[in-house]
N, C-alpha and C positions, 0 to 999 in steps of 0.2 A: 573162589568158584572157578569152574572150567569154562568152557565154551560149549555152545549148543551143538554145532556141526563139528564132527571129527575130521570130515574131509574138508580141505581148504580148496575150493574149486574158483571162486571169484568174490569180489567184493559185494556184490548184490545179495549174496546168501549170508553175510555176516551181519549182525545187528550192531547197533552202536555199542551196546554192553559187551558184545564179543571183542570188538575192536579194541575198547578200553582195557579189557583183560589181557589181550595180546600185548599192548603196548605197555601195560604196567609189568606184566611178566618179562618182557624184553628188557626193561630198566634193570631189573634184578639179574637178569642173564649178562647184561653187559659187564657187571662188575666182576664176573668170573673171569673175563677176558683181561682184566687188569692185574690179576693175581701172578705172582712168580711162577706158580705152576697152574697153567690154564686148563684145568681138567677136573671135573667132578664125576662121581659114579652113578648119576641119577639114571641114565639109560643103559647101564651095563646089562648085557644079554639081549638087548633089541637089535634088530637088523634093519638098516635103512638102505633101500636100493634106489639109485638115480638112473633114470633113463632119458637121455637127451637126444632127440632127432635133429636138433638145431645147435649150432655153435653157441658156446657161452663161456664167458670168463668169470664175471663177478657172481652170478647166480649159482652156478655149479660149484665153484670153489668155496663159496661161503657156506652153502649146504653141507659140504664135506667137512669144512672146519667145524661148523655148528655140531654135526654128529659126533666128531671125535672129541670135542670139549665136553660133550655130555656121556662119553664113553660108549656110545653105540658103534656097532660094527657097520662100516659104510661100504657099499659096493657100487661102482659106476659102469654104466654101458653107454656108448655112443652108437648112433646109427652107422657109422664107418666101420666099426669093429664088431658089429652084431650081424645076425643071420638075416636082418632086414635087407642087406645088400644082396642076399641070395634069394630074395623073394618072399621071405616070411611075412605073414600079416601081423598087424598089430595085436589082433587077438591071439594068435599063436604065441607071439612073444610074451604077452601078459600072462597067458596060462603057464608058460614055461618058467617065468619069474615067480608066479604064484606057487608054483611046485616046490620052490625053494623056501618058501614059508616066511617071507619078509613081514616086518610089522608096519612099515611105511614104504610107499612107492612114490618118488617125486618124478614128475614127467614134464618135459618140454616137447611140445609137437607143433608142426606147421599148420595142423588141421584144428579149427575151432571146435571144441566139444570133446576132444580126445580124452582129457582127464575125466569127463563126466561118463564117457564110455567105459573107462577102466572100473569105475565104481560099481558098474552093473555085472562085472565079469570077475572080480577078485575080492577077496576078503580083507586084504590089507587096507589101511587108511591111505588116502590118495591126496597128494599136495601138488597143486598146479604151479608150475614153474614158468608157465607162458604157453598159451595155445592160440596159434595163429594170430589174428588181429583182434581176438576176443578179450582175453584177461591176463593179467599178471598181478595177482593179489599180493604176493610177497614184496614186490617192488613198492606197490601202494602203501603197504603197511610200514616199510622202512622209511618211506617218505613222509608218512604221518608221524612216525616217531622223531624224525629229524626236525620237523618243524615244531612239534610240541616241546622238544627239548631245548631248542634255540628261542622260542618266543613265549613259552610257558603255558600256551593254550592253543586251541584250534577253532574254537566257536568265534564267528564273527570276522575271520580273517579273509582277506581277498587273495585268492590264488590265481595267477595268470600262467596258462599253458600255452607255449608257443611252438609251432612247427608243423610237421606232418601228422596232424590229428587223425586224419581218415585211416591211416594205416598202423596207427599206434595202439597196441593193447595197454601200454602204461597210461596213455591219456585216458582211456575209457575207465580203467581201474581207479585212477586218482580222481576223476571227476565225481564217481560214485562215492568213493572213500571220504574225500574232503566234505562233500555235501552231508554225508550222513553224520560227520562230526561237527556240523553247523557252520562250515565255511562256505563262502560264495566262490564260485569258479568261473572264469572267464577264459575263452580260447582265442587264439589268433594264428592265422597262418594264411597261405595262398588259398584262394577259392577253390583251386583244383585239388587241394589237399584237406578240405573241410568236408566231412561226410553230411550227406542230407540228413536233416532231422536231428542234427546235434543238439538243438534246443529242447527236444524231448528228455534229454538226460539231465536238464536242469541248467546246463552251462549257457552263459551269455556269449555272443560272438563280438569280438572288438573289430571295428572297421580297420584299425592300423595299430601296429606295435607302438608307435610313439604315443598315440592317444591312450593306450591301455597301461603304459608303464607307470604313470604318476600315482595311481590308486592302489598298485599291488604291494602286498606285503611279501609275497613270495613269487618269484619268476622262475618257472620250469622250462628250460629249453629242451627241444627234442630234435634228434637227428632226422634227416630224410631217410625214409625206409626204401632205399633203392631196390633191395631185393624183393620187395612186395609190390613194387610199381611196375606195370607193363611197359611204362615209358616215363621218362623223366618229366615231371609236371611243372617245371619252371625252365625258362630259356636256357639258363646255365646257373652253375653255383655262385658265380660272381654276382649275378643279379639277385639270387636269393639272399646272399649275404648282406647286399646292400639294402634290401627292403625288410627282411625279417631276421638278420643276424644281430646278436647282442655285442656291441663293442663299447669301450669306455665312453665315447661321445654320447652315444644314445642312452647309456646307463645314467648320465646327468640328469635325466628326466624322471628318474625313479626316486623313491623314498630313500633317505640317507641311511636307513637301517634295513633295507630290503634283503632278503635271502635269495641267492642264486643257486639254482639245482639243476642237475642233469643226471638222468638214469644210466648214461653211457650205453654203448661207446660214444665218444665225442668225435665230431668232425671239426677240429679247430680251425677257424678261419672261415667256416661256412656258418653254421648256426651260433657259434660263440667264439669269441676271440680269445686267445691265450691270456691276456692281461685280465680278462673278466673271470675266466675259468680258475685262474690261480690267485685271484685277488682277494681282498679282505672280506667281501661280501659272500664269497663262495663257500657252500657247505657240501660240495660234491663228494670230498673224501670222508665226511662225516656220514653221508649216505651209505658209503662202502662199509664202514665200521659198524653202522647201525644195522646193515643187512645180516651180519653174522648174528647180532643179538636177536633180532626179530625171528630169524630161522632157528635159533636155539629155542626160543619161546614156542614156536609152532611145533617143533618136534616134541617138546615136553608136554604141551597140552594136548596135541593129538593123541599122545600115548597115555593119556589119563591123567596127567598132572593137574593139580588145583592150586 
């Protein structure tokens, strides 16, 4: 079966059945990337347009690889090389892209709600690649895939998300996504980086990182979103690392089979030490690999695959 919503805007709009369908499809798509010839004709003749108002390495490149492996035509725009720098509005840009008759538009935008805006003004299917501090559904889906792949299930797991929760669209999407699949989510970070009302999303708030580590099956470290903070919300990076950074010594308090995750980009030595990021518990590069598979699955399902 397919998915109920052809636009992929946030985790809140995806039912648990939709998420399972996406993850199961991604497992099959991942096999394509292991072949000597990493390409199938599934989406031949389809056009995928990426429009990124913000910098991106992993998300943008993995969408591009995903489209190419399914034989879709892929075209990318960035804010710096588009008419936005000349004063063109988002609506004008969308209407011009729509005139090229794309099948899917993938957008990353600094304003929350921009992908939803697109759905009201274009016929193409829209995939949200990150909007402001609101949502990053494809990141949450690849995180869910990685955990399920490594631990065999999601229901009943304890997920700990650590860092700048207030400014993180990844945190919000993962809180919603993991809970929909039956996991429990705890967040931990400086009080100045913890949003008011976070408990309303169903997440518990840990008083300290050391107290929270012991019961976690998965630890997801987040970077400090300096570009979204009007001022640095800790005295300095050294103090942040001392209180909320994950190092080898602190990791001794975690479960011996814990998974360490990070959506990237990492600030090594701040929220995570290199020995942890590159250590045996880390699945950070698995997340990147699974990002291609999940985005292949989404393109396939959005364009009518079953």
